[in-house]
KETORKE-624578 format. One record per residue (C-alpha): residue number from 1; y negated, z, x. Coordinates in pm, 1 decimal, always signed. Layout:
<pts>
(NUM (Y Z X)),
...
</pts>
This chain:
<pts>
(1 (-4766.5 +11596.0 +4611.3)),
(2 (-4722.3 +11808.5 +4299.1)),
(3 (-4432.5 +12056.5 +4279.0)),
(4 (-4098.4 +11881.3 +4240.3)),
(5 (-3799.7 +11963.5 +4024.6)),
(6 (-3507.2 +11971.6 +4265.5)),
(7 (-3137.1 +11994.7 +4195.0)),
(8 (-2890.7 +12082.5 +4470.1)),
(9 (-2531.3 +12012.0 +4359.9)),
(10 (-2251.0 +12210.1 +4519.8)),
(11 (-1880.3 +12277.8 +4480.8)),
(12 (-1779.1 +12493.2 +4185.1)),
(13 (-1781.8 +12859.8 +4279.7)),
(14 (-2050.1 +12815.6 +4545.5)),
(15 (-2356.7 +12831.2 +4316.9)),
(16 (-2443.1 +13195.5 +4384.3)),
(17 (-2407.1 +13159.4 +4759.9)),
(18 (-2621.0 +12844.1 +4751.4)),
(19 (-2895.4 +13023.5 +4556.7)),
(20 (-2902.4 +13294.4 +4824.6)),
(21 (-2921.0 +13028.3 +5095.5)),
(22 (-3205.2 +12843.1 +4920.0)),
(23 (-3397.9 +13169.8 +4894.9)),
(24 (-3352.5 +13228.7 +5268.8)),
(25 (-3471.6 +12877.0 +5353.0)),
(26 (-3765.0 +12845.8 +5112.4)),
(27 (-3848.3 +13200.8 +5001.1)),
(28 (-3835.8 +13090.6 +4635.6)),
(29 (-3739.7 +13345.9 +4371.3)),
(30 (-3756.2 +13408.5 +3997.9)),
(31 (-3811.7 +13116.4 +3763.2)),
(32 (-3866.7 +12883.9 +4061.2)),
(33 (-3501.1 +12926.7 +4161.2)),
(34 (-3227.2 +12911.4 +3897.7)),
(35 (-2850.8 +12903.4 +3936.5)),
(36 (-2691.4 +12639.4 +3714.2)),
(37 (-2348.2 +12498.0 +3659.9)),
(38 (-2242.7 +12305.1 +3966.6)),
(39 (-2564.4 +12361.8 +4158.0)),
(40 (-2908.0 +12520.4 +4190.9)),
(41 (-3233.7 +12411.8 +4025.3)),
(42 (-3574.0 +12486.5 +4176.3)),
(43 (-3941.7 +12404.1 +4163.4)),
(44 (-4041.1 +12330.2 +4519.6)),
(45 (-4253.2 +12117.1 +4747.9)),
(46 (-4172.5 +11796.4 +4932.4)),
(47 (-4164.7 +12000.3 +5251.9)),
(48 (-3906.6 +12229.3 +5093.2)),
(49 (-3692.8 +11923.6 +5014.4)),
(50 (-3696.2 +11830.2 +5384.2)),
(51 (-3619.8 +12187.3 +5490.8)),
(52 (-3325.7 +12208.7 +5252.4)),
(53 (-3179.3 +11884.6 +5383.1)),
(54 (-3206.4 +12011.3 +5737.6)),
(55 (-3089.4 +12369.9 +5690.4)),
(56 (-2857.6 +12387.6 +5388.9)),
(57 (-2491.4 +12430.8 +5474.9)),
(58 (-2371.6 +12461.7 +5115.0)),
(59 (-2551.9 +12190.7 +4915.8)),
(60 (-2395.5 +11848.6 +4872.4)),
(61 (-2729.9 +11671.3 +4828.2)),
(62 (-3097.3 +11739.4 +4758.9)),
(63 (-3199.3 +11547.6 +4446.4)),
(64 (-3548.6 +11510.6 +4296.4)),
(65 (-3544.9 +11505.0 +3915.9)),
(66 (-3761.6 +11222.1 +3782.5)),
(67 (-3664.9 +11208.4 +3413.4)),
(68 (-3476.9 +11425.3 +3166.0)),
(69 (-3446.3 +11339.2 +2799.1)),
(70 (-3203.0 +11298.5 +2507.7)),
(71 (-3019.4 +10968.3 +2468.3)),
(72 (-2790.3 +10797.8 +2219.6)),
(73 (-2747.9 +10451.1 +2366.9)),
(74 (-2795.6 +10246.2 +2682.0)),
(75 (-3136.4 +10137.0 +2551.6)),
(76 (-3251.1 +10499.6 +2567.1)),
(77 (-3148.9 +10506.0 +2932.9)),
(78 (-3347.4 +10188.7 +2996.8)),
(79 (-3659.1 +10344.8 +2842.2)),
(80 (-3612.6 +10666.4 +3040.2)),
(81 (-3584.7 +10477.6 +3370.5)),
(82 (-3876.8 +10248.2 +3281.1)),
(83 (-4105.2 +10550.0 +3243.0)),
(84 (-4050.0 +10662.6 +3603.0)),
(85 (-4318.9 +10566.0 +3855.7)),
(86 (-4073.4 +10420.5 +4104.5)),
(87 (-4358.1 +10257.6 +4296.8)),
(88 (-4468.2 +10596.4 +4433.0)),
(89 (-4124.4 +10647.3 +4587.5)),
(90 (-4032.1 +10309.8 +4740.2)),
(91 (-4135.2 +9945.4 +4760.2)),
(92 (-3982.4 +9607.2 +4687.1)),
(93 (-3886.8 +9583.4 +5055.0)),
(94 (-3635.5 +9864.9 +5003.4)),
(95 (-3285.5 +9813.7 +4868.5)),
(96 (-3149.1 +10050.8 +4606.8)),
(97 (-2834.3 +10153.0 +4423.2)),
(98 (-2770.5 +10339.3 +4096.9)),
(99 (-2484.0 +10589.5 +4087.3)),
(100 (-2361.4 +10741.7 +3760.2)),
(101 (-2183.7 +11069.2 +3684.4)),
(102 (-2100.3 +11200.3 +3340.3)),
(103 (-1960.9 +11495.1 +3147.5)),
(104 (-1838.0 +11409.8 +2796.8)),
(105 (-2071.8 +11113.6 +2757.6)),
(106 (-2010.2 +10915.9 +2436.2)),
(107 (-2094.6 +10586.7 +2606.6)),
(108 (-1801.9 +10349.3 +2645.7)),
(109 (-1900.2 +10212.8 +2988.0)),
(110 (-2067.1 +10412.5 +3263.5)),
(111 (-2097.8 +10090.4 +3463.9)),
(112 (-2307.9 +9938.1 +3186.9)),
(113 (-2519.2 +10256.1 +3170.1)),
(114 (-2590.2 +10223.0 +3542.8)),
(115 (-2668.1 +9854.8 +3498.4)),
(116 (-2932.9 +9931.5 +3235.8)),
(117 (-3101.2 +10182.6 +3467.6)),
(118 (-3089.1 +9928.5 +3749.8)),
(119 (-3250.4 +9670.1 +3523.1)),
(120 (-3524.5 +9915.2 +3425.7)),
(121 (-3610.8 +9987.0 +3789.0)),
(122 (-3617.0 +9617.9 +3879.7)),
(123 (-3815.6 +9519.5 +3569.1)),
(124 (-4082.2 +9781.3 +3635.4)),
(125 (-4139.3 +9650.1 +3987.8)),
(126 (-4142.9 +9291.5 +3864.7)),
(127 (-4397.7 +9374.1 +3593.4)),
(128 (-4631.6 +9541.4 +3846.0)),
(129 (-4596.6 +9312.7 +4146.9)),
(130 (-4403.0 +9006.8 +4038.9)),
(131 (-4125.7 +9097.9 +4284.5)),
(132 (-3818.7 +9314.6 +4237.8)),
(133 (-3624.4 +9511.2 +4502.9)),
(134 (-3272.5 +9404.4 +4592.1)),
(135 (-2958.8 +9600.6 +4515.2)),
(136 (-2730.8 +9707.8 +4801.3)),
(137 (-2416.4 +9890.2 +4692.1)),
(138 (-2295.5 +9964.4 +5047.6)),
(139 (-2589.5 +10092.6 +5250.7)),
(140 (-2892.9 +10119.6 +5019.4)),
(141 (-3227.1 +10251.1 +5138.0)),
(142 (-3267.9 +10438.6 +4809.2)),
(143 (-3005.3 +10602.1 +4589.8)),
(144 (-3083.2 +10664.3 +4223.1)),
(145 (-2853.5 +10907.3 +4041.1)),
(146 (-2799.4 +10904.6 +3664.8)),
(147 (-2621.9 +11206.1 +3517.0)),
(148 (-2510.5 +11205.6 +3154.6)),
(149 (-2395.4 +11491.0 +2935.3)),
(150 (-2301.4 +11466.8 +2569.8)),
(151 (-2658.3 +11392.9 +2460.9)),
(152 (-2892.5 +11430.3 +2760.0)),
(153 (-2967.2 +11199.9 +3051.2)),
(154 (-3116.6 +11303.6 +3384.0)),
(155 (-3240.4 +11061.7 +3648.6)),
(156 (-3278.5 +11167.0 +4011.2)),
(157 (-3380.5 +11011.0 +4339.5)),
(158 (-3168.0 +11120.3 +4634.3)),
(159 (-3346.5 +11257.6 +4942.0)),
(160 (-3024.2 +11306.9 +5141.0)),
(161 (-2849.1 +10970.7 +5158.0)),
(162 (-2505.9 +11041.5 +5299.5)),
(163 (-2360.1 +11366.4 +5157.7)),
(164 (-2480.3 +11671.8 +5345.2)),
(165 (-2130.0 +11771.6 +5455.3)),
(166 (-2154.1 +11479.7 +5697.1)),
(167 (-2321.0 +11673.1 +5978.4)),
(168 (-2286.9 +11396.1 +6234.7)),
(169 (-2059.3 +11573.1 +6481.7)),
(170 (-1708.6 +11523.0 +6342.2)),
(171 (-1550.2 +11209.0 +6482.7)),
(172 (-1206.3 +11354.0 +6556.5)),
(173 (-1015.8 +11488.8 +6258.0)),
(174 (-662.5 +11545.9 +6139.7)),
(175 (-495.4 +11514.2 +5801.9)),
(176 (-674.8 +11664.6 +5498.1)),
(177 (-974.8 +11797.4 +5694.3)),
(178 (-1181.0 +12071.2 +5537.5)),
(179 (-1531.6 +11965.4 +5439.2)),
(180 (-1805.9 +12135.7 +5635.3)),
(181 (-1975.7 +12255.7 +5315.7)),
(182 (-1656.5 +12430.9 +5201.8)),
(183 (-1608.2 +12587.8 +5544.3)),
(184 (-1963.3 +12721.2 +5520.3)),
(185 (-1885.5 +12856.4 +5171.5)),
(186 (-1583.5 +13040.8 +5310.6)),
(187 (-1803.6 +13199.2 +5577.6)),
(188 (-2066.2 +13298.1 +5319.6)),
(189 (-1805.7 +13448.1 +5086.8)),
(190 (-1648.5 +13648.2 +5368.7)),
(191 (-1981.7 +13811.7 +5449.9)),
(192 (-1942.9 +13739.8 +5822.2)),
(193 (-2284.6 +13774.1 +5983.8)),
(194 (-2321.3 +13706.1 +6357.2)),
(195 (-2679.7 +13835.2 +6345.0)),
(196 (-2609.9 +14164.7 +6167.7)),
(197 (-2620.7 +14515.2 +6310.6)),
(198 (-2251.7 +14515.7 +6404.7)),
(199 (-2121.3 +14158.0 +6431.1)),
(200 (-1745.3 +14120.6 +6463.8)),
(201 (-1535.3 +13844.0 +6621.2)),
(202 (-1413.7 +13552.4 +6410.4)),
(203 (-1076.7 +13385.0 +6458.3)),
(204 (-909.7 +13086.2 +6289.4)),
(205 (-538.8 +13071.9 +6387.5)),
(206 (-489.3 +12736.5 +6206.2)),
(207 (-813.6 +12578.5 +6319.0)),
(208 (-719.6 +12210.4 +6296.1)),
(209 (-1015.7 +12001.4 +6409.3)),
(210 (-1233.9 +12313.0 +6420.7)),
(211 (-1446.5 +12286.6 +6107.4)),
(212 (-1462.9 +12659.5 +6027.6)),
(213 (-1519.2 +12754.6 +6391.0)),
(214 (-1793.9 +12500.6 +6446.2)),
(215 (-1978.3 +12599.5 +6128.6)),
(216 (-1956.9 +12963.5 +6235.8)),
(217 (-2070.7 +12884.3 +6589.6)),
(218 (-2370.6 +12685.7 +6468.3)),
(219 (-2468.9 +12978.7 +6247.4)),
(220 (-2436.6 +13213.8 +6546.3)),
(221 (-2644.0 +12977.0 +6763.3)),
(222 (-2905.9 +12913.4 +6489.4)),
(223 (-2838.3 +12538.4 +6499.6)),
(224 (-2950.8 +12364.6 +6181.5)),
(225 (-2659.4 +12166.5 +6034.0)),
(226 (-2869.6 +11852.2 +5982.8)),
(227 (-3004.4 +11823.7 +6336.6)),
(228 (-2771.6 +11537.3 +6434.4)),
(229 (-2819.6 +11307.9 +6132.6)),
(230 (-3069.8 +11097.9 +5941.2)),
(231 (-3178.2 +11143.1 +5579.5)),
(232 (-3275.9 +10914.1 +5294.1)),
(233 (-3619.2 +11077.7 +5260.9)),
(234 (-3716.1 +10920.9 +5594.2)),
(235 (-3737.4 +10584.8 +5411.6)),
(236 (-3925.3 +10708.0 +5102.3)),
(237 (-4302.2 +10663.7 +5065.7)),
(238 (-4395.0 +11035.3 +5063.2)),
(239 (-4237.9 +11074.8 +5407.4)),
(240 (-4476.6 +11178.9 +5686.8)),
(241 (-4315.2 +11144.7 +6031.2)),
(242 (-4544.1 +11396.4 +6201.1)),
(243 (-4453.1 +11667.0 +5948.4)),
(244 (-4082.3 +11599.1 +5993.1)),
(245 (-4115.1 +11601.1 +6372.6)),
(246 (-4283.8 +11941.9 +6354.5)),
(247 (-4004.9 +12077.2 +6132.5)),
(248 (-3737.2 +11957.6 +6374.1)),
(249 (-3924.9 +12095.6 +6673.8)),
(250 (-3942.8 +12434.4 +6505.4)),
(251 (-3569.2 +12418.1 +6435.7)),
(252 (-3494.2 +12341.1 +6801.3)),
(253 (-3715.2 +12626.1 +6921.0)),
(254 (-3508.3 +12890.8 +6739.3)),
(255 (-3173.5 +12775.0 +6876.4)),
(256 (-3004.5 +13034.5 +7091.8)),
(257 (-2683.8 +13115.9 +7270.9)),
(258 (-2436.2 +13281.4 +7036.4)),
(259 (-2361.2 +13644.3 +7119.4)),
(260 (-2048.5 +13696.9 +6906.3)),
(261 (-1696.4 +13590.8 +7000.1)),
(262 (-1548.8 +13298.7 +6801.7)),
(263 (-1188.9 +13194.0 +6860.9)),
(264 (-955.4 +12923.4 +6737.0)),
(265 (-599.6 +12812.3 +6792.0)),
(266 (-360.0 +12558.2 +6645.5)),
(267 (+6.3 +12477.9 +6688.8)),
(268 (-91.7 +12118.4 +6767.4)),
(269 (-253.2 +12076.4 +7108.4)),
(270 (-379.9 +11739.3 +6986.0)),
(271 (-580.7 +11917.8 +6715.2)),
(272 (-716.1 +12165.0 +6971.1)),
(273 (-841.0 +11869.7 +7174.4)),
(274 (-1006.0 +11730.8 +6859.4)),
(275 (-1171.8 +12065.6 +6794.1)),
(276 (-1299.7 +12085.3 +7150.9)),
(277 (-1457.9 +11739.9 +7134.2)),
(278 (-1612.1 +11814.1 +6793.6)),
(279 (-1754.6 +12140.3 +6927.7)),
(280 (-1912.3 +11954.3 +7219.5)),
(281 (-2080.9 +11705.7 +6985.6)),
(282 (-2199.9 +11991.2 +6764.5)),
(283 (-2360.0 +12166.6 +7062.3)),
(284 (-2137.7 +12477.0 +7045.0)),
(285 (-1866.1 +12412.6 +7304.2)),
(286 (-1981.9 +12717.9 +7496.1)),
(287 (-1972.1 +12939.2 +7185.8)),
(288 (-1606.0 +12889.5 +7089.6)),
(289 (-1281.4 +12961.5 +7270.4)),
(290 (-993.6 +12731.0 +7178.0)),
(291 (-624.2 +12750.6 +7264.9)),
(292 (-297.5 +12602.0 +7150.9)),
(293 (-37.6 +12825.1 +6995.6)),
(294 (+179.3 +12895.4 +6692.9)),
(295 (+11.0 +13119.7 +6435.4)),
(296 (+337.4 +13314.2 +6407.2)),
(297 (+330.0 +13402.5 +6777.8)),
(298 (-34.6 +13411.2 +6880.6)),
(299 (-156.8 +13763.6 +6959.2)),
(300 (-512.2 +13881.4 +6880.5)),
(301 (-764.3 +13691.6 +7093.0)),
(302 (-963.5 +14005.7 +7172.0)),
(303 (-931.6 +14384.4 +7163.2)),
(304 (-1200.4 +14438.4 +6900.9)),
(305 (-1073.3 +14379.2 +6545.3)),
(306 (-1263.3 +14115.1 +6353.0)),
(307 (-1200.8 +13871.4 +6072.2)),
(308 (-958.1 +13584.3 +6046.7)),
(309 (-1088.2 +13297.9 +5835.8)),
(310 (-849.2 +13013.0 +5768.6)),
(311 (-743.3 +12734.7 +5537.8)),
(312 (-366.9 +12763.7 +5591.2)),
(313 (-132.8 +12468.4 +5544.4)),
(314 (-6.8 +12399.2 +5194.6)),
(315 (+148.9 +12109.9 +5007.3)),
(316 (+153.3 +11808.9 +5237.5)),
(317 (-18.2 +12018.8 +5502.5)),
(318 (+267.2 +12271.3 +5518.0)),
(319 (+400.7 +12077.0 +5815.6)),
(320 (+132.8 +12255.0 +6017.4)),
(321 (+278.8 +12592.1 +5930.3)),
(322 (+445.4 +12687.3 +6253.2)),
(323 (+796.3 +12770.3 +6367.0)),
(324 (+918.9 +12939.9 +6047.6)),
(325 (+1273.7 +12850.5 +5960.4)),
(326 (+1348.7 +12653.4 +6275.2)),
(327 (+1632.8 +12759.6 +6497.2)),
(328 (+1627.0 +12750.9 +6874.3)),
(329 (+1810.3 +12418.9 +6901.8)),
(330 (+1565.3 +12250.6 +6661.5)),
(331 (+1267.8 +12378.8 +6861.0)),
(332 (+1427.8 +12269.9 +7189.0)),
(333 (+1490.1 +11922.7 +7047.8)),
(334 (+1125.8 +11895.7 +6943.2)),
(335 (+1004.6 +12003.2 +7285.2)),
(336 (+1230.0 +11741.2 +7443.1)),
(337 (+1063.1 +11478.4 +7226.0)),
(338 (+716.8 +11609.1 +7312.2)),
(339 (+641.9 +11726.2 +6957.7)),
(340 (+446.0 +12035.0 +6861.5)),
(341 (+699.7 +12300.5 +6774.3)),
(342 (+692.4 +12386.1 +6405.9)),
(343 (+467.6 +12096.3 +6316.2)),
(344 (+723.3 +11915.3 +6102.4)),
(345 (+827.0 +12155.0 +5826.8)),
(346 (+839.7 +12514.5 +5718.9)),
(347 (+1155.6 +12681.1 +5590.6)),
(348 (+1072.8 +12613.8 +5224.7)),
(349 (+872.5 +12342.8 +5052.2)),
(350 (+604.8 +12588.8 +4941.5)),
(351 (+582.0 +12762.5 +5277.9)),
(352 (+716.0 +13093.5 +5149.1)),
(353 (+907.2 +13166.6 +5468.1)),
(354 (+608.3 +13082.8 +5685.2)),
(355 (+368.6 +13302.9 +5491.2)),
(356 (+602.6 +13601.7 +5477.9)),
(357 (+658.2 +13576.8 +5853.6)),
(358 (+284.0 +13536.3 +5911.5)),
(359 (+211.7 +13852.0 +5712.6)),
(360 (+474.9 +14044.6 +5909.0)),
(361 (+322.3 +13921.5 +6234.5)),
(362 (-25.4 +14026.6 +6125.1)),
(363 (+85.1 +14370.9 +6005.2)),
(364 (+256.3 +14431.6 +6337.9)),
(365 (-14.2 +14300.2 +6570.3)),
(366 (-346.2 +14272.1 +6381.6)),
(367 (-409.8 +14623.5 +6252.4)),
(368 (-777.9 +14665.9 +6168.7)),
(369 (-839.1 +14294.2 +6114.7)),
(370 (-945.8 +14138.8 +5784.2)),
(371 (-791.8 +13805.3 +5689.8)),
(372 (-957.3 +13560.0 +5450.6)),
(373 (-734.9 +13272.7 +5338.3)),
(374 (-835.4 +12975.0 +5122.5)),
(375 (-546.0 +12836.3 +4920.1)),
(376 (-471.0 +12669.0 +4585.2)),
(377 (-157.0 +12884.3 +4558.7)),
(378 (-239.2 +13178.4 +4331.4)),
(379 (+97.4 +13330.0 +4422.1)),
(380 (+16.3 +13348.0 +4792.2)),
(381 (-23.1 +13730.8 +4799.1)),
(382 (+327.7 +13777.4 +4658.3)),
(383 (+469.2 +13531.2 +4912.0)),
(384 (+302.8 +13731.5 +5188.3)),
(385 (+403.9 +14062.3 +5025.9)),
(386 (+43.6 +14171.3 +5061.0)),
(387 (-204.2 +14301.4 +4806.8)),
(388 (-535.9 +14122.4 +4820.1)),
(389 (-849.7 +14336.4 +4812.8)),
(390 (-1066.2 +14051.4 +4686.6)),
(391 (-1028.9 +13698.3 +4549.9)),
(392 (-1313.9 +13450.5 +4529.9)),
(393 (-1275.4 +13131.9 +4319.7)),
(394 (-1370.3 +12817.8 +4514.4)),
(395 (-1296.8 +12450.6 +4460.0)),
(396 (-1180.9 +12214.9 +4734.2)),
(397 (-1290.2 +11890.5 +4569.4)),
(398 (-1078.6 +11868.6 +4252.5)),
(399 (-840.2 +12142.5 +4370.4)),
(400 (-896.9 +12490.8 +4230.6)),
(401 (-851.6 +12747.5 +4507.3)),
(402 (-887.9 +13115.2 +4579.2)),
(403 (-1026.4 +13276.0 +4891.7)),
(404 (-804.6 +13584.8 +4929.4)),
(405 (-900.7 +13883.5 +5139.6)),
(406 (-628.3 +14093.1 +5301.4)),
(407 (-700.1 +14411.0 +5497.7)),
(408 (-442.6 +14454.1 +5770.4)),
(409 (-291.1 +14801.0 +5797.4)),
(410 (-7.0 +14824.3 +6046.9)),
(411 (+337.7 +14848.0 +5895.5)),
(412 (+233.8 +14840.8 +5529.9)),
(413 (+164.7 +14578.1 +5267.4)),
(414 (-89.1 +14793.7 +5086.5)),
(415 (-458.8 +14707.6 +5094.4)),
(416 (-699.8 +14968.3 +5213.6)),
(417 (-813.4 +15189.5 +4926.2)),
(418 (-1158.0 +15111.8 +4793.6)),
(419 (-1179.6 +14781.6 +4979.2)),
(420 (-1235.6 +14567.5 +4671.5)),
(421 (-1596.2 +14462.2 +4649.9)),
(422 (-1801.2 +14446.6 +4330.1)),
(423 (-1989.9 +14146.2 +4206.1)),
(424 (-1721.4 +13878.6 +4233.5)),
(425 (-1493.6 +13816.6 +3936.0)),
(426 (-1188.4 +13596.0 +3940.6)),
(427 (-1185.8 +13293.8 +3717.7)),
</pts>
């Protein structure tokens, strides 16, 4: 098959990290690998498309671009879709679905735009074979993506199927779980490398169902994130089972036992149980150490300083904050009812009391550690009375966030001099 134009969409702020990951997976550089808005574009092979589905932790999907042209009306979209040789990708025995996204499109109805593309696909098959494929909006064999800007239309075929953050191991989850792709972006932004010259421990004191820990453990154990799931490309005509089997065998052969310590704790023992079961399904139960405990009371899990990487509670999730603001009688009453102490509410609606107490606890007991915290609250450093040494813009779905870095120096709120790192600008 000739080189393909691929587009890998990702969360805003992750594009640079995704480009680095794509280079590591495929070896592509230069004009064959370009960082765009909301994703990465590349000229690659069909094999590369399979590799990226299997190994990428940051991409949301792997899309093959089939058409790209200006448009002014729905008829232009019909002509664009009619020109695509759909018959080389799937047959009339497959079901398909058209999904539409848009940025400032002048068209009045995106549903009608998708309908015209659907008609073009069906009409092309009918003209060539007398039969058209069926549409299945729930579980299609083939997903066609139409993306519209102000004046340009791009048509893709999806090689991933379900979004790539669905790794296949998370069955137990709590409220507002962190997507696996965003957890991987946090790890990439922190620079934590379990295979480097001097790997350091990783600890999440608000681990929830274990997303950050499990992503980190799979990286340490060289477990490809897509090993437990199926992909849409397995139903497309270019798919060769023997090639895919060889790729998966190679991925299994490089798996190893992680050599770096990874820890997690949560105030809710129920969430710790969830994390343990998720870790077992992900194949990393032996690589993580999980315990219950309030983040405001938990001491360092090991003697060697490392990094803390967490998505602390905020907004509706502030109930997970810990024991801040609760008096002894309130905590005793909760224990009597069997509740997790501190799970209900922090001292203030925005968690200010919790975060200031957390910072004091860290300064007293976590000297030498580096804490990375993902939050939509741009005022978090002032609430913690800490000076961040770095801030990385990331988006959690539609929520604009910052990944703050704090360098813990005992007894002071000042960041270590010279700790700010070049190359990342705040937005």
